[in-house]
C-alpha positions in Angstrom: 0.0 0.0 0.0 2.9 2.4 0.6 3.6 4.7 -2.3 7.0 5.9 -3.4 7.3 9.5 -4.7 10.2 10.3 -7.0 12.0 13.4 -5.9 15.3 15.1 -6.9 18.4 13.1 -7.8 20.4 11.6 -4.9 22.5 14.1 -3.1 25.1 13.9 -0.3 23.8 13.5 3.1 23.3 16.8 5.0 25.9 17.7 7.4 25.5 15.8 10.7 23.6 12.9 9.1 25.3 9.5 8.9 24.2 7.9 5.5 24.3 4.5 7.2 22.1 5.5 10.2 18.4 4.9 10.3 16.5 7.6 8.4 14.9 10.2 10.7 11.5 9.7 8.9 11.0 6.6 10.9 10.8 4.2 8.0 13.3 1.8 9.5 15.6 2.1 6.4 19.1 3.5 6.4 19.2 7.1 5.3 21.1 6.4 2.2 18.4 3.9 1.1 15.5 6.1 2.1 15.3 10.0 1.8 19.0 10.0 0.9 18.3 7.9 -2.1 16.3 10.5 -4.0 13.0 8.7 -3.1 10.5 9.7 -0.4 8.9 6.4 0.7 5.6 6.9 2.7 5.5 5.7 6.3 2.8 3.0 5.9 1.4 3.3 9.5 2.3 6.8 10.7 0.2 6.4 13.9 1.7 3.0 14.9 2.8 3.0 18.6 0.4 5.7 19.6 -2.4 4.8 22.1 -5.6 4.5 20.1 -4.1 4.2 16.7 -7.4 3.3 15.0 -9.0 6.4 16.5 -6.1 8.6 15.2 -6.9 7.3 11.7 -10.6 8.0 12.2 -10.1 11.6 13.4 -7.7 12.1 10.5 -9.9 10.7 7.8 -13.5 10.0 8.8 -14.9 12.0 11.7 -16.1 15.5 11.1 -16.2 17.0 14.6 -14.4 15.4 17.5 -11.8 16.1 20.2 -9.5 14.2 22.4 -7.1 15.1 25.3 -3.4 14.7 24.7 -0.5 15.0 27.1 2.9 16.1 25.9 6.1 14.2 26.9 6.8 17.0 29.4 3.4 16.8 31.0 1.5 19.6 29.3 -2.1 19.3 28.3 -3.3 19.7 24.7 -6.5 19.1 22.8 -6.5 17.1 19.5 -9.3 18.3 17.2 -10.4 16.5 14.0 -10.2 19.9 12.2 -9.6 23.5 13.2 -10.9 26.7 11.6 -9.4 27.2 8.1 -7.6 23.8 8.4 -5.1 25.5 10.8 -2.4 23.0 12.0 -2.7 24.4 15.6 -3.7 27.3 17.7 -3.1 28.7 21.2 -5.9 30.5 22.9 -5.5 33.6 25.0 -5.7 31.4 28.2 -2.9 29.2 27.0 -5.0 26.2 25.9 -3.5 24.4 22.9 -5.5 22.8 20.1 -3.9 20.7 17.4 -5.7 19.8 14.2 -5.6 16.2 12.8 -6.9 17.1 9.3 -4.4 19.3 7.4 -4.7 20.8 3.9 -1.4 19.2 2.9 0.7 16.3 4.2 4.0 14.7 3.6 4.9 11.0 3.5 4.9 10.9 7.3 1.6 12.3 8.8 3.0 11.7 12.2 5.9 14.0 11.6 3.5 16.7 10.2 1.3 16.6 13.3 4.3 16.3 15.6 5.8 19.4 14.0 2.5 21.2 14.7 2.5 20.0 18.4 6.2 21.1 18.9 5.5 24.5 17.5 2.3 25.0 19.5 4.1 24.1 22.7 6.6 26.9 22.0 4.1 29.5 20.9 3.0 32.3 23.3 -0.7 32.4 24.4 -3.0 34.1 21.8 -0.3 34.1 19.1 -0.5 32.3 15.7 1.3 29.0 15.5 3.9 28.9 12.8 5.2 25.3 12.6 7.2 26.0 9.4 7.1 23.7 6.3 4.4 20.9 6.6 3.4 18.6 3.8 6.6 18.5 1.9 10.3 17.5 1.9 10.9 20.3 4.4 9.0 18.7 7.2 11.8 17.9 9.6 10.2 18.3 13.0 9.6 15.5 15.6 7.0 12.7 15.2 4.0 12.4 17.4 5.6 9.4 19.1 8.5 11.7 20.2 6.4 14.6 21.6 3.5 12.9 23.3 3.2 10.9 26.6 2.5 7.4 25.2 1.0 6.2 28.5 -2.0 8.4 28.2 -5.0 6.7 26.4 -6.8 8.5 23.6 -10.4 9.1 24.6 -12.5 10.6 21.8 -15.5 12.9 22.2 -17.7 13.3 19.1 -19.4 16.7 18.8 -22.6 17.6 16.9 -21.1 21.1 16.1 -17.8 22.9 15.9 -18.8 25.2 18.7 -15.7 24.1 20.6 -13.7 26.3 18.1 -14.9 29.5 19.8 -15.1 28.3 23.5 -13.8 31.1 25.7 -13.3 33.5 22.7 -15.1 36.7 21.8 -16.1 35.9 18.3 -17.0 38.5 15.7 -19.8 38.3 13.1 -17.4 36.8 10.5 -16.3 34.1 12.9 -19.8 33.2 13.9 -20.9 33.0 10.2 -18.0 30.8 9.4 -18.9 28.5 12.3 -22.5 28.3 11.2 -21.4 27.3 7.7 -19.0 24.6 9.1 -21.8 23.3 11.4 -24.1 22.8 8.4 -21.6 20.5 6.8 -21.4 18.0 9.7 -22.9 14.6 9.0 -24.5 13.0 12.1 -21.8 10.9 13.7 -21.7 8.7 16.8 -18.8 6.6 18.2 -20.3 3.3 19.4 -19.8 2.9 23.1 -17.4 0.2 24.2 -16.0 -0.5 20.7 -12.7 1.0 19.6 -12.9 3.3 16.5 -16.4 2.2 15.4 -18.3 5.1 14.0 -21.9 5.3 12.9 -22.6 8.0 10.4 -25.8 9.0 8.5 -25.0 10.9 5.3 -28.7 11.0 4.2 -32.2 9.8 4.9 -32.0 6.5 3.0 -29.0 4.8 4.6 -26.6 5.0 7.5 -23.1 3.4 7.7 -20.9 1.8 10.3 -17.2 2.7 9.6 -14.9 0.6 11.8 -11.2 1.2 11.9 -9.6 -2.1 12.7 -6.2 -2.5 14.4 -5.2 -5.8 12.8 -2.7 -6.2 9.9 -4.5 -6.2 6.6 -3.7 -9.7 5.4 -4.8 -11.2 8.8 -8.0 -9.1 8.8 -8.9 -10.0 5.2 -8.5 -13.7 5.9 -10.8 -13.4 8.9 -13.4 -11.4 7.0 -13.3 -13.9 4.2 -14.1 -16.7 6.6 -17.0 -14.8 8.0 -18.3 -13.9 4.5 -18.1 -17.4 3.3 -20.0 -18.6 6.4 -22.6 -15.8 5.8 -21.6 -14.2 9.2 -20.3 -10.9 8.0 -23.5 -8.9 8.3 -24.7 -7.0 11.3 -28.3 -8.0 11.1 -31.4 -7.8 8.8 -31.3 -4.9 6.4 -27.5 -4.5 6.6 -25.0 -5.0 3.8 -21.2 -5.2 3.8 -20.3 -2.3 1.5 -16.5 -2.7 1.3 -13.5 -1.1 3.0 -11.1 1.8 3.0 -7.4 1.5 3.5 -6.1 4.5 5.5 -2.7 5.0 7.1 -1.9 1.3 7.1 -5.2 0.1 8.6 -8.4 -1.3 7.1 -11.8 0.3 7.7 -14.7 -2.1 6.9 -17.9 -0.3 6.1 -21.5 -1.6 6.5 -24.7 -0.1 5.1 -27.4 0.2 7.8 -31.0 1.2 7.8 -31.1 5.0 8.4 -34.1 4.9 10.8 -32.4 2.7 13.4 -30.7 4.8 16.1 -26.9 4.5 16.4 -27.0 3.1 19.9 -29.0 0.1 18.7 -26.0 -1.1 16.7 -23.8 -1.5 19.7 -25.2 -5.0 20.4 -24.9 -6.4 16.8 -21.4 -4.9 16.4 -20.3 -6.4 19.7 -21.5 -9.8 18.5 -19.7 -9.3 15.3 -16.5 -8.5 17.2 -16.8 -11.9 18.9 -17.2 -13.7 15.6 -14.3 -11.8 14.2 -12.0 -12.7 17.1 -12.8 -16.4 16.5 -12.1 -16.0 12.8 -8.8 -14.2 13.5 -7.7 -17.1 15.7 -8.1 -19.6 12.8 -4.8 -20.7 11.4 -5.9 -23.2 8.7 -5.5 -22.2 5.1 -8.6 -20.7 3.4 -10.7 -23.1 1.5 -12.0 -22.5 -2.0 -15.2 -20.7 -0.9 -13.2 -18.5 1.5 -10.6 -17.6 -1.2 -13.4 -16.5 -3.5 -14.9 -14.5 -0.7 -11.5 -12.9 0.0 -11.1 -11.9 -3.7 -14.6 -10.3 -3.6 -13.7 -8.4 -0.5 -10.4 -7.2 -1.9 -12.2 -5.9 -5.0 -14.3 -3.6 -2.8 -11.4 -1.9 -1.0 -10.2 1.6 -1.8 -7.1 3.4 -0.5 -7.5 6.8 1.2 -3.8 7.0 2.1 
């Protein structure tokens, strides 16, 4: 799934960088075989190692309005927001509260470094001042990764919001800001994080259907085999009126999607999704090779996957 972007011709390593040392992008390759080779290989799982990796993917790609508390490596509190006004990477309120946006207008081949650069800049910015993290989204992104600037012992607890009103909390907003907030609020699709299930999000884009988008933590090949077993056994659905629609690939994880009846409240899907979780765990524990029906099911599932990142 990782893409490789051709950049300029190979050049000598910058001063202070050992060509034989691991590349600072976190890919695991030596510098001379990574960014020092003239290629910029994407980091396939930029949020790997962070608490709540699936929810990081969800806030980055799927959830319109949500926040979560973060703690920096030196013990300072921050708020992660799915998106900030104007797609800003970060802001520091007059009272010193720091907000960091997960969804950026541009990104490099390591989203963790993009966001980590924003966090580092916000931690240094004075209260009420704009945050200037420098180059983000290109070869110039050279700041720290999230894994370096956050306290990795603190769990990620997501709160989904019906509006973006949290943008203006504690601020005196003018007419233009309130108008922008109203416009942003009108774009939000009703979204609910299912209680007790990691990174399982119900969303209703219209009056005809709703969806369950569930970011899974398993490796792709392992998950596909398990879903194929369930599909072949006719156990992949969440109940009457549901349909397995396909899956996204995003930041190294797979996001299965089900179509659901729009008139069933989000909370009513906690039970069926929990039961599916149990079936999936049993299928994940299977080690026997897939049989012919399961292989055909797997091919069908694979044909319905699209890559977001």
